[in-house]
MOPAC internal coordinates of N, CA, C and O (Angstrom, degrees):
PM7 1SCF
backbone

  N    0.0000 0     0.00 0     0.00 0    0    0    0
  C    1.4336 1     0.00 0     0.00 0    1    0    0
  C    1.5333 1   110.93 1     0.00 0    2    1    0
  O    1.2310 1   120.09 1   171.39 1    3    2    1
  N    1.3256 1   117.44 1    -8.61 1    3    2    1
  C    1.4608 1   119.50 1  -177.77 1    5    3    2
  C    1.5248 1   112.82 1   -69.70 1    6    5    3
  O    1.2310 1   119.47 1   163.58 1    7    6    5
  N    1.3350 1   118.62 1   -16.42 1    7    6    5
  C    1.4627 1   121.37 1   179.08 1    9    7    6
  C    1.5201 1   112.17 1   -88.23 1   10    9    7
  O    1.2310 1   119.90 1  -176.11 1   11   10    9
  N    1.3252 1   117.80 1     3.89 1   11   10    9
  C    1.4716 1   123.92 1   178.58 1   13   11   10
  C    1.5295 1   112.68 1    56.92 1   14   13   11
  O    1.2310 1   120.16 1  -118.46 1   15   14   13
  N    1.3135 1   117.30 1    61.54 1   15   14   13
  C    1.4644 1   119.23 1   179.34 1   17   15   14
  C    1.5215 1   111.05 1   -66.89 1   18   17   15
  O    1.2310 1   121.05 1   -25.87 1   19   18   17
  N    1.3268 1   115.60 1   154.13 1   19   18   17
  C    1.4615 1   120.51 1   177.46 1   21   19   18
  C    1.5177 1   111.05 1  -101.14 1   22   21   19
  O    1.2310 1   120.76 1   159.03 1   23   22   21
  N    1.3329 1   116.15 1   -20.97 1   23   22   21
  C    1.4643 1   120.98 1  -179.56 1   25   23   22
  C    1.5192 1   108.63 1  -134.39 1   26   25   23
  O    1.2310 1   121.02 1   -42.85 1   27   26   25
  N    1.3354 1   115.65 1   137.15 1   27   26   25
  C    1.4557 1   122.17 1   175.64 1   29   27   26
  C    1.5201 1   107.17 1  -122.03 1   30   29   27
  O    1.2310 1   119.92 1   -56.66 1   31   30   29
  N    1.3127 1   117.75 1   123.34 1   31   30   29
  C    1.4516 1   123.09 1   179.46 1   33   31   30
  C    1.5218 1   108.96 1  -104.29 1   34   33   31
  O    1.2310 1   120.62 1   -56.43 1   35   34   33
  N    1.3350 1   116.43 1   123.57 1   35   34   33
  C    1.4658 1   122.11 1   179.57 1   37   35   34
  C    1.5215 1   108.84 1  -124.12 1   38   37   35
  O    1.2310 1   120.25 1   -55.36 1   39   38   37
  N    1.3134 1   117.13 1   124.64 1   39   38   37
  C    1.4531 1   122.52 1   178.08 1   41   39   38
  C    1.5215 1   108.22 1  -107.83 1   42   41   39
  O    1.2310 1   121.01 1   -73.92 1   43   42   41
  N    1.3293 1   115.67 1   106.08 1   43   42   41
  C    1.4681 1   122.39 1  -179.65 1   45   43   42
  C    1.5392 1   110.90 1    49.85 1   46   45   43
  O    1.2310 1   119.64 1  -117.82 1   47   46   45
  N    1.3310 1   118.30 1    62.18 1   47   46   45
  C    1.4645 1   120.17 1  -173.78 1   49   47   46
  C    1.5280 1   114.88 1   -61.50 1   50   49   47
  O    1.2310 1   119.60 1   156.76 1   51   50   49
  N    1.3158 1   118.37 1   -23.24 1   51   50   49
  C    1.4692 1   119.97 1  -179.22 1   53   51   50
  C    1.5293 1   112.61 1  -102.69 1   54   53   51
  O    1.2310 1   119.93 1  -175.73 1   55   54   53
  N    1.3222 1   117.74 1     4.27 1   55   54   53
  C    1.4726 1   120.42 1  -178.74 1   57   55   54
  C    1.5260 1   109.99 1   -63.84 1   58   57   55
  O    1.2310 1   121.06 1   -49.40 1   59   58   57
  N    1.3049 1   115.58 1   130.60 1   59   58   57
  C    1.4508 1   121.62 1   178.27 1   61   59   58
  C    1.5177 1   114.73 1    79.01 1   62   61   59
  O    1.2310 1   120.41 1   178.75 1   63   62   61
  N    1.3268 1   116.82 1    -1.25 1   63   62   61
  C    1.4558 1   121.06 1   179.10 1   65   63   62
  C    1.5279 1   107.70 1   -94.13 1   66   65   63
  O    1.2310 1   119.59 1   -50.42 1   67   66   65
  N    1.3234 1   118.38 1   129.58 1   67   66   65
  C    1.4629 1   119.13 1   177.96 1   69   67   66
  C    1.5260 1   111.21 1   -54.90 1   70   69   67
  O    1.2310 1   120.76 1   -39.61 1   71   70   69
  N    1.3120 1   116.16 1   140.39 1   71   70   69
  C    1.4653 1   120.82 1  -174.14 1   73   71   70
  C    1.5213 1   112.66 1   -56.32 1   74   73   71
  O    1.2310 1   119.60 1   146.62 1   75   74   73
  N    1.3219 1   118.37 1   -33.38 1   75   74   73
  C    1.4609 1   119.83 1  -179.86 1   77   75   74
  C    1.5342 1   112.26 1   -73.03 1   78   77   75
  O    1.2310 1   119.74 1   170.69 1   79   78   77
  N    1.3400 1   118.11 1    -9.31 1   79   78   77
  C    1.4557 1   121.26 1   179.15 1   81   79   78
  C    1.5335 1   113.09 1  -107.61 1   82   81   79
  O    1.2310 1   119.88 1   176.16 1   83   82   81
  N    1.3133 1   117.84 1    -3.84 1   83   82   81
  C    1.4633 1   119.81 1  -179.35 1   85   83   82
  C    1.5324 1   112.14 1   -68.18 1   86   85   83
  O    1.2310 1   120.00 1   160.25 1   87   86   85
  N    1.3098 1   117.60 1   -19.75 1   87   86   85
  C    1.4633 1   120.39 1   178.15 1   89   87   86
  C    1.5290 1   110.98 1   -60.20 1   90   89   87
  O    1.2310 1   119.87 1   148.33 1   91   90   89
  N    1.3202 1   117.85 1   -31.67 1   91   90   89
  C    1.4698 1   121.21 1   177.70 1   93   91   90
  C    1.5288 1   109.42 1   -62.40 1   94   93   91
  O    1.2310 1   120.27 1   137.97 1   95   94   93
  N    1.3261 1   117.09 1   -42.03 1   95   94   93
  C    1.4629 1   121.32 1   177.88 1   97   95   94
  C    1.5245 1   109.81 1   -65.52 1   98   97   95
  O    1.2310 1   120.48 1   135.15 1   99   98   97
  N    1.3249 1   116.69 1   -44.85 1   99   98   97
  C    1.4572 1   121.29 1   179.48 1  101   99   98
  C    1.5269 1   111.14 1   -58.83 1  102  101   99
  O    1.2310 1   120.57 1   136.69 1  103  102  101
  N    1.3210 1   116.52 1   -43.31 1  103  102  101
  C    1.4667 1   120.50 1  -179.88 1  105  103  102
  C    1.5209 1   111.04 1   -65.25 1  106  105  103
  O    1.2310 1   120.32 1   139.06 1  107  106  105
  N    1.3336 1   117.00 1   -40.94 1  107  106  105
  C    1.4618 1   120.45 1   179.42 1  109  107  106
  C    1.5251 1   110.73 1   -63.61 1  110  109  107
  O    1.2310 1   120.00 1   137.28 1  111  110  109
  N    1.3199 1   117.60 1   -42.72 1  111  110  109
  C    1.4643 1   120.94 1   177.67 1  113  111  110
  C    1.5251 1   110.77 1   -64.44 1  114  113  111
  O    1.2310 1   120.55 1   140.83 1  115  114  113
  N    1.3118 1   116.55 1   -39.17 1  115  114  113
  C    1.4568 1   120.73 1   179.87 1  117  115  114
  C    1.5157 1   113.76 1   -66.12 1  118  117  115
  O    1.2310 1   119.95 1   156.68 1  119  118  117
  N    1.3278 1   117.70 1   -23.32 1  119  118  117
  C    1.4685 1   121.67 1   179.88 1  121  119  118
  C    1.5211 1   113.14 1   -86.86 1  122  121  119
  O    1.2310 1   119.87 1   172.64 1  123  122  121
  N    1.3216 1   117.85 1    -7.36 1  123  122  121
  C    1.4639 1   120.04 1  -178.95 1  125  123  122
  C    1.5248 1   110.39 1   -67.46 1  126  125  123
  O    1.2310 1   120.49 1   -33.06 1  127  126  125
  N    1.3164 1   116.67 1   146.94 1  127  126  125
  C    1.4701 1   119.68 1   177.95 1  129  127  126
  C    1.5337 1   110.97 1   -60.01 1  130  129  127
  O    1.2310 1   120.84 1   -33.27 1  131  130  129
  N    1.3023 1   116.01 1   146.73 1  131  130  129
  C    1.4639 1   121.41 1  -176.74 1  133  131  130
  C    1.5229 1   112.56 1   -67.06 1  134  133  131
  O    1.2310 1   119.49 1   160.41 1  135  134  133
  N    1.3255 1   118.58 1   -19.59 1  135  134  133
  C    1.4611 1   120.05 1  -178.04 1  137  135  134
  C    1.5306 1   113.76 1   -86.54 1  138  137  135
  O    1.2310 1   119.80 1  -175.28 1  139  138  137
  N    1.3238 1   117.98 1     4.72 1  139  138  137
  C    1.4637 1   121.50 1   175.23 1  141  139  138
  C    1.5244 1   108.58 1   -93.68 1  142  141  139
  O    1.2310 1   120.91 1   -55.85 1  143  142  141
  N    1.3210 1   115.86 1   124.15 1  143  142  141
  C    1.4668 1   120.62 1   174.52 1  145  143  142
  C    1.5259 1   107.50 1   -79.58 1  146  145  143
  O    1.2310 1   120.77 1   -47.64 1  147  146  145
  N    1.3261 1   116.13 1   132.36 1  147  146  145
  C    1.4611 1   120.64 1  -179.54 1  149  147  146
  C    1.5149 1   108.43 1  -117.59 1  150  149  147
  O    1.2310 1   121.00 1   -57.08 1  151  150  149
  N    1.3256 1   115.69 1   122.92 1  151  150  149
  C    1.4503 1   121.83 1   174.96 1  153  151  150
  C    1.5175 1   107.01 1  -104.38 1  154  153  151
  O    1.2310 1   120.74 1   -66.95 1  155  154  153
  N    1.3405 1   116.20 1   113.05 1  155  154  153
  C    1.4631 1   121.41 1  -177.88 1  157  155  154
  C    1.5193 1   108.75 1  -112.17 1  158  157  155
  O    1.2310 1   120.87 1   -55.19 1  159  158  157
  N    1.3037 1   115.95 1   124.81 1  159  158  157
  C    1.4540 1   121.82 1   170.55 1  161  159  158
  C    1.5222 1   104.42 1   -98.32 1  162  161  159
  O    1.2310 1   120.34 1   -65.46 1  163  162  161
  N    1.3209 1   116.96 1   114.54 1  163  162  161
  C    1.4672 1   120.07 1  -169.14 1  165  163  162
  C    1.5169 1   110.80 1  -154.01 1  166  165  163
  O    1.2310 1   120.57 1   -41.88 1  167  166  165
  N    1.3181 1   116.51 1   138.12 1  167  166  165
  C    1.4714 1   120.38 1   174.82 1  169  167  166
  C    1.5219 1   111.53 1   -95.51 1  170  169  167
  O    1.2310 1   120.15 1   162.20 1  171  170  169
  N    1.3219 1   117.32 1   -17.80 1  171  170  169
  C    1.4588 1   121.70 1   179.91 1  173  171  170
  C    1.5227 1   108.27 1   -83.69 1  174  173  171
  O    1.2310 1   120.59 1   -82.05 1  175  174  173
  N    1.3224 1   116.48 1    97.95 1  175  174  173
  C    1.4546 1   120.46 1  -174.67 1  177  175  174
  C    1.5275 1   112.21 1   -66.33 1  178  177  175
  O    1.2310 1   119.61 1   158.76 1  179  178  177
  N    1.3156 1   118.35 1   -21.24 1  179  178  177
  C    1.4610 1   120.78 1   174.47 1  181  179  178
  C    1.5179 1   111.06 1   -60.91 1  182  181  179
  O    1.2310 1   120.26 1   138.41 1  183  182  181
  N    1.3269 1   117.11 1   -41.59 1  183  182  181
  C    1.4667 1   121.71 1   176.33 1  185  183  182
  C    1.5226 1   109.51 1   -64.78 1  186  185  183
  O    1.2310 1   120.56 1   135.01 1  187  186  185
  N    1.3141 1   116.54 1   -44.99 1  187  186  185
  C    1.4632 1   121.44 1  -178.15 1  189  187  186
  C    1.5255 1   110.79 1   -61.89 1  190  189  187
  O    1.2310 1   120.18 1   129.32 1  191  190  189
  N    1.3271 1   117.26 1   -50.68 1  191  190  189
  C    1.4612 1   120.68 1  -177.02 1  193  191  190
  C    1.5266 1   111.96 1   -63.56 1  194  193  191
  O    1.2310 1   120.36 1   152.29 1  195  194  193
  N    1.3040 1   116.92 1   -27.71 1  195  194  193
  C    1.4587 1   119.99 1  -178.56 1  197  195  194
  C    1.5300 1   112.15 1   -67.34 1  198  197  195
  O    1.2310 1   120.17 1   147.66 1  199  198  197
  N    1.3282 1   117.29 1   -32.34 1  199  198  197
  C    1.4570 1   120.63 1  -172.40 1  201  199  198
  C    1.5250 1   115.55 1  -116.78 1  202  201  199
  O    1.2310 1   119.58 1   161.30 1  203  202  201
  N    1.3075 1   118.41 1   -18.70 1  203  202  201
  C    1.4695 1   120.15 1  -169.42 1  205  203  202
  C    1.5178 1   113.51 1   -78.08 1  206  205  203
  O    1.2310 1   121.55 1   -37.94 1  207  206  205
  N    1.3070 1   114.65 1   142.06 1  207  206  205
  C    1.4592 1   122.61 1   168.84 1  209  207  206
  C    1.5233 1   108.94 1  -103.85 1  210  209  207
  O    1.2310 1   121.27 1   156.45 1  211  210  209
  N    1.3144 1   115.18 1   -23.55 1  211  210  209
  C    1.4636 1   122.11 1   178.61 1  213  211  210
  C    1.5239 1   107.76 1  -146.75 1  214  213  211
  O    1.2310 1   120.48 1   -42.63 1  215  214  213
  N    1.3178 1   116.69 1   137.37 1  215  214  213
  C    1.4652 1   121.64 1   177.82 1  217  215  214
  C    1.5208 1   107.88 1  -123.55 1  218  217  215
  O    1.2310 1   120.77 1   -49.38 1  219  218  217
  N    1.3172 1   116.13 1   130.62 1  219  218  217
  C    1.4542 1   121.89 1   171.19 1  221  219  218
  C    1.5195 1   105.85 1  -111.93 1  222  221  219
  O    1.2310 1   120.68 1   -56.78 1  223  222  221
  N    1.3249 1   116.30 1   123.22 1  223  222  221
  C    1.4569 1   121.28 1  -175.73 1  225  223  222
  C    1.5224 1   109.42 1  -101.63 1  226  225  223
  O    1.2310 1   121.22 1   -54.32 1  227  226  225
  N    1.3212 1   115.27 1   125.68 1  227  226  225
  C    1.4490 1   121.97 1   174.32 1  229  227  226
  C    1.5204 1   107.39 1  -118.93 1  230  229  227
  O    1.2310 1   120.51 1   -49.99 1  231  230  229
  N    1.3070 1   116.63 1   130.01 1  231  230  229
  C    1.4622 1   120.76 1   178.40 1  233  231  230
  C    1.5186 1   108.43 1  -136.54 1  234  233  231
  O    1.2310 1   120.96 1   -54.87 1  235  234  233
  N    1.3031 1   115.77 1   125.13 1  235  234  233
  C    1.4591 1   120.49 1   179.52 1  237  235  234
  C    1.5274 1   111.05 1    53.75 1  238  237  235
  O    1.2310 1   121.35 1  -135.83 1  239  238  237
  N    1.3312 1   115.02 1    44.17 1  239  238  237
  C    1.4564 1   124.23 1   176.54 1  241  239  238
  C    1.5323 1   112.50 1    64.35 1  242  241  239
  O    1.2310 1   119.73 1  -161.76 1  243  242  241
  N    1.3080 1   118.11 1    18.24 1  243  242  241
  C    1.4585 1   121.50 1   176.61 1  245  243  242
  C    1.5220 1   109.39 1  -117.09 1  246  245  243
  O    1.2310 1   120.70 1   -39.61 1  247  246  245
  N    1.3030 1   116.27 1   140.39 1  247  246  245
  C    1.4584 1   121.76 1   176.06 1  249  247  246
  C    1.5200 1   107.37 1   -77.51 1  250  249  247
  O    1.2310 1   120.08 1   -60.98 1  251  250  249
  N    1.3154 1   117.45 1   119.02 1  251  250  249
  C    1.4646 1   120.38 1  -175.42 1  253  251  250
  C    1.5108 1   114.18 1  -109.83 1  254  253  251
  O    1.2310 1   119.38 1   170.42 1  255  254  253
  N    1.3250 1   118.79 1    -9.58 1  255  254  253
  C    1.4540 1   118.13 1   177.49 1  257  255  254
  C    1.5094 1   113.91 1   163.92 1  258  257  255
  O    1.2310 1   121.84 1   -18.65 1  259  258  257
  N    1.3213 1   114.09 1   161.35 1  259  258  257
  C    1.4554 1   123.00 1   173.90 1  261  259  258
  C    1.5144 1   106.72 1  -126.72 1  262  261  259
  O    1.2310 1   120.17 1   -47.76 1  263  262  261
  N    1.3069 1   117.27 1   132.24 1  263  262  261
  C    1.4508 1   122.65 1  -179.06 1  265  263  262
  C    1.5175 1   107.63 1  -122.95 1  266  265  263
  O    1.2310 1   120.55 1   -48.96 1  267  266  265
  N    1.3205 1   116.55 1   131.04 1  267  266  265
  C    1.4577 1   121.30 1  -174.98 1  269  267  266
  C    1.5189 1   112.24 1  -119.55 1  270  269  267
  O    1.2310 1   121.09 1   -34.36 1  271  270  269
  N    1.3144 1   115.53 1   145.64 1  271  270  269
  C    1.4563 1   123.21 1   170.95 1  273  271  270
  C    1.5056 1   115.92 1    42.07 1  274  273  271
  O    1.2310 1   120.30 1    57.86 1  275  274  273
  N    1.3321 1   117.03 1  -122.14 1  275  274  273
  C    1.4557 1   122.79 1  -174.96 1  277  275  274
  C    1.5075 1   114.26 1   -67.19 1  278  277  275
  O    1.2310 1   119.87 1   168.75 1  279  278  277
  N    1.3206 1   117.85 1   -11.25 1  279  278  277
  C    1.4593 1   121.76 1  -179.48 1  281  279  278
  C    1.5222 1   112.13 1   -89.68 1  282  281  279
  O    1.2310 1   119.17 1  -176.52 1  283  282  281
  N    1.3185 1   119.19 1     3.48 1  283  282  281
  C    1.4535 1   120.49 1  -174.48 1  285  283  282
  C    1.5244 1   113.05 1   -58.57 1  286  285  283
  O    1.2310 1   119.92 1   122.83 1  287  286  285
  N    1.3043 1   117.76 1   -57.17 1  287  286  285
  C    1.4638 1   120.22 1  -177.48 1  289  287  286
  C    1.5136 1   111.97 1   -74.42 1  290  289  287
  O    1.2310 1   120.09 1   141.30 1  291  290  289
  N    1.3165 1   117.44 1   -38.70 1  291  290  289
  C    1.4472 1   120.69 1  -177.29 1  293  291  290
  C    1.5141 1   113.98 1   -66.82 1  294  293  291
  O    1.2310 1   120.56 1   152.25 1  295  294  293
  N    1.3336 1   116.54 1   -27.75 1  295  294  293
  C    1.4452 1   119.90 1  -176.61 1  297  295  294
  C    1.5090 1   114.07 1   -96.18 1  298  297  295
  O    1.2310 1   120.16 1   178.37 1  299  298  297
  N    1.3083 1   117.30 1    -1.63 1  299  298  297
  C    1.4659 1   120.63 1  -173.99 1  301  299  298
  C    1.5169 1   110.64 1   -91.23 1  302  301  299
  O    1.2310 1   121.39 1   -44.55 1  303  302  301
  N    1.2948 1   114.94 1   135.45 1  303  302  301
  C    1.4616 1   121.74 1   172.74 1  305  303  302
  C    1.5097 1   107.98 1  -130.96 1  306  305  303
  O    1.2310 1   120.37 1   -56.94 1  307  306  305
  N    1.3085 1   116.89 1   123.06 1  307  306  305
  C    1.4525 1   119.95 1  -178.87 1  309  307  306
  C    1.5178 1   111.77 1   -87.45 1  310  309  307
  O    1.2310 1   119.58 1   178.66 1  311  310  309
  N    1.3296 1   118.41 1    -1.34 1  311  310  309
  C    1.4580 1   121.48 1  -176.60 1  313  311  310
  C    1.4471 1   115.84 1   -93.06 1  314  313  311
  O    1.2310 1   120.10 1   180.00 1  315  314  313

């Protein structure tokens, strides 16, 4: 982080981490400066909803939607 990145790419950051230890990852993400854009590829929507301001959903290589701010949980369908 000393090089002041503008974008952080995370691919399944909690994959393989025991559930009782994922809080360490959550805390680290929460401490990042607000001006860093974070692109998270994640299937655990609990992780996504905790940090996202905007969600772009891709399914089977198709763009299926963009969800912003307060509409994140209300607009999401996992089915």
